[in-house]
C-alpha positions in Angstrom: 169.4 167.2 13.5 171.3 164.5 14.1 172.1 160.9 12.0 172.4 157.9 13.6 174.0 154.8 11.9 170.4 153.9 10.6 169.9 156.4 8.6 174.1 156.3 7.3 172.7 153.2 5.9 169.5 154.8 3.9 171.5 157.5 2.4 174.4 154.5 1.7 172.1 152.7 -0.1 170.1 155.5 -1.1 173.7 157.1 -2.5 174.2 153.0 -4.0 177.4 153.3 -2.3 178.6 149.8 -0.7 179.1 150.6 3.2 180.1 147.5 5.9 178.1 147.7 8.9 181.9 148.3 10.9 182.4 151.7 9.1 178.4 153.0 9.9 178.6 154.9 13.1 181.7 156.3 11.7 179.9 157.9 8.4 177.2 159.1 10.9 179.4 161.1 13.0 180.8 162.4 9.5 177.2 162.9 8.7 176.3 164.7 11.6 180.0 166.6 11.6 179.2 168.1 7.6 175.8 169.0 9.5 177.0 170.7 12.2 178.7 172.8 10.0 175.9 173.6 7.7 174.6 174.9 11.0 177.6 176.7 11.5 177.4 178.4 8.5 173.1 179.7 8.9 174.6 180.9 11.9 176.6 184.5 10.0 175.8 187.8 9.2 175.9 188.0 5.2 173.2 190.4 5.3 175.6 193.0 4.0 178.2 191.8 1.5 177.4 191.3 -2.4 177.3 188.5 -3.8 180.3 187.5 -6.1 181.1 185.4 -8.5 184.8 185.2 -7.1 187.6 186.4 -4.3 189.3 187.6 -6.9 188.0 191.2 -8.5 187.7 190.1 -12.5 185.7 190.9 -15.9 184.5 188.4 -17.8 185.9 189.0 -20.9 183.0 189.7 -23.5 181.9 189.9 -26.8 179.2 192.0 -28.6 175.8 189.9 -28.6 175.4 189.8 -33.4 173.1 187.3 -35.0 174.5 185.4 -37.9 174.4 182.3 -39.9 178.7 181.2 -38.7 179.4 181.0 -41.9 180.8 177.1 -41.4 178.3 174.7 -42.6 181.2 174.0 -45.5 183.3 173.6 -42.9 180.9 171.7 -39.7 179.7 168.9 -42.0 183.1 168.3 -44.0 183.5 166.3 -40.5 180.2 164.2 -41.1 179.7 160.4 -42.6 176.7 161.9 -45.0 175.9 165.4 -45.9 173.9 165.8 -48.8 172.3 169.1 -50.5 174.1 171.2 -47.4 172.1 168.6 -44.6 174.0 166.3 -41.9 171.9 162.9 -43.6 171.6 160.5 -41.2 169.9 157.3 -41.6 166.2 156.5 -41.2 165.0 154.7 -37.8 161.2 154.5 -37.9 159.2 152.5 -39.5 
């Protein structure tokens, strides 16, 4: 796939990026370089590669999955501009 200056102008317009006419050929070349790199990635053999989240082996910290009520209602409601009967109070917006 190859991108020309006209297509680069369309992509810039869709991305709402102002690009001068004189810069469109260079932008098209940049797009083509990116597409060439993507094609190269498609040629890489990843058949036996294991999925990973990082290049260094690490284990995420985990906590026990326990259901609680939070026990912090007072702390949370203390930040509210208006709280009544244990809930946030908001002005009525529908008539």
